[in-house]
C-alpha positions as CSV (number, residue, x, y, z in Angstrom):
1,M,218.0,237.2,64.1
2,A,218.3,235.6,60.7
3,F,219.6,238.8,59.3
4,A,222.3,239.0,62.0
5,L,223.4,235.5,61.3
6,A,223.5,236.2,57.6
7,V,225.7,239.3,58.2
8,L,227.9,237.2,60.5
9,A,228.3,234.5,57.8
10,A,229.1,237.1,55.1
11,A,231.6,239.2,57.2
12,P,235.2,239.0,55.9
13,A,237.5,236.9,58.0
14,A,240.3,239.4,57.8
15,A,238.4,242.2,59.6
16,P,240.1,243.2,62.8
17,G,238.6,241.5,65.9
18,F,236.5,239.2,63.8
19,A,236.5,235.4,64.4
20,A,235.4,233.5,61.3
21,P,233.1,230.5,61.5
22,L,234.8,227.1,61.2
23,C,234.0,226.7,57.4
24,D,233.0,228.7,54.4
25,Q,230.8,226.2,52.6
26,F,227.5,226.5,54.6
27,G,224.9,225.4,52.0
28,F,221.3,225.3,52.9
29,A,222.0,224.7,56.6
30,G,223.8,228.0,57.0
31,L,225.7,228.3,60.3
32,L,224.3,225.0,61.4
33,A,226.3,223.1,58.7
34,K,228.2,220.0,59.7
35,C,231.5,221.6,58.8
36,N,230.8,224.5,61.2
37,R,230.4,222.4,64.3
38,G,232.8,222.5,67.2
39,V,233.5,219.6,69.7
40,P,230.6,219.0,72.1
41,I,231.2,220.4,75.6
42,E,230.6,217.9,78.4
43,L,229.6,219.0,81.9
44,T,228.7,216.9,84.9
45,L,226.5,217.9,87.8
46,A,227.4,215.7,90.7
47,S,227.7,216.4,94.4
48,G,231.4,217.0,95.3
49,Q,232.6,216.4,91.8
50,P,234.1,218.9,89.3
51,L,231.7,220.4,86.8
52,F,234.2,220.2,83.9
53,A,236.9,217.6,83.4
54,G,239.1,219.7,81.1
55,D,241.7,222.3,81.8
56,G,241.5,226.1,81.4
57,P,238.7,228.0,79.7
58,V,236.7,226.3,76.9
59,E,237.6,228.1,73.7
60,L,234.6,228.7,71.4
61,Q,234.7,230.3,67.9
62,S,232.3,233.1,67.3
63,G,229.9,232.0,64.4
64,A,230.5,228.3,65.1
65,Y,227.8,225.8,66.2
66,Y,228.2,223.8,69.4
67,E,226.4,221.4,71.7
68,L,226.6,221.6,75.5
69,H,225.8,218.3,77.2
70,V,224.9,218.6,80.9
71,T,224.5,215.3,82.8
72,A,223.3,215.2,86.4
73,D,223.9,212.0,88.4
74,G,221.0,212.7,90.8
75,S,223.2,212.8,93.9
76,A,221.8,216.3,94.8
77,E,219.4,218.9,93.4
78,L,221.9,221.1,91.4
79,A,221.6,223.9,88.9
80,L,223.8,225.4,86.3
81,H,223.7,229.2,86.2
82,G,225.1,231.5,83.5
83,P,222.8,234.3,82.2
84,D,225.6,236.3,80.7
85,F,226.8,233.2,78.6
86,F,223.2,232.3,77.6
87,R,222.8,235.9,76.3
88,A,226.0,235.7,74.3
89,I,224.8,232.8,72.2
90,W,222.0,232.1,69.7
91,M,220.2,229.1,71.2
92,N,219.0,226.6,68.6
93,E,217.3,224.2,71.0
94,I,217.4,222.5,74.4
95,V,216.6,218.7,74.3
96,I,215.4,217.0,77.4
97,E,214.4,213.3,77.1
98,D,213.8,213.7,73.3
99,I,211.6,216.8,73.9
100,E,212.9,219.7,71.9
101,V,212.5,223.2,73.4
102,R,213.3,226.4,71.4
103,P,213.6,229.1,74.0
104,M,214.3,232.8,73.5
105,A,216.6,232.9,76.5
106,I,217.3,231.1,79.8
107,D,219.2,232.0,83.0
108,S,219.9,228.6,84.3
109,L,219.1,224.9,84.2
110,E,218.1,223.0,87.4
111,F,218.2,219.2,87.9
112,D,215.9,217.7,90.6
113,A,216.9,214.1,89.5
114,A,219.4,212.3,87.3
115,G,219.2,213.2,83.6
116,T,220.9,214.8,80.6
117,V,220.2,218.0,78.7
118,R,221.6,218.8,75.3
119,L,221.7,222.5,74.4
120,S,222.7,223.4,70.8
121,F,223.8,226.9,70.0
122,V,225.9,229.3,67.9
123,A,228.5,231.3,69.8
124,I,228.0,235.0,68.9
125,K,229.3,237.6,71.3
126,P,233.0,237.5,72.0
127,G,234.0,237.6,75.6
128,S,234.7,235.4,78.6
129,Y,231.7,233.9,80.4
130,E,231.1,231.6,83.4
131,L,228.7,228.7,84.0
132,K,228.6,227.7,87.6
133,I,226.7,225.9,90.3
134,P,224.9,228.6,92.2
135,G,226.0,229.0,95.9
136,S,229.3,227.3,95.3
137,S,232.7,229.0,95.5
138,G,235.2,226.4,94.4
139,D,237.0,226.6,91.0
140,S,235.9,223.1,90.2
141,Q,232.3,224.1,90.4
142,R,232.5,226.5,87.5
143,V,233.7,226.5,83.9
144,V,234.8,229.5,81.9
145,L,233.7,229.6,78.2
146,A,235.7,232.1,76.1
147,I,234.1,233.1,72.8
148,R,236.8,234.4,70.3
């Protein structure tokens, strides 16, 4: 994986179909450098409430570092499902109540009670992906993340 990230960082920005990271001065932190960090993505799991407060798909830059903050209000036992998205990113860590987990892959996150999870990752595979509440069909119960 480190080799793939080094190749991604060294690829020319002018190559067709290639989306460059957000900066070119990585230093020792590599793709995790502060200058390569996008705006955190905030999602809320709450019974009868929209999952994402923004409009349209969330645009992510391939090669950039992001944080996904998922907060559940405890109003219902809810999950966030998105295996295709989770396989299109390199996951740095998942933080739950100051406990850091460094998984290889996940399919979903489930909240049995109120709480917040912070997932940090590097967007890798371009495409359009969906995170949604399983069993729901409304547009407000899903968010589309587009990696460019």
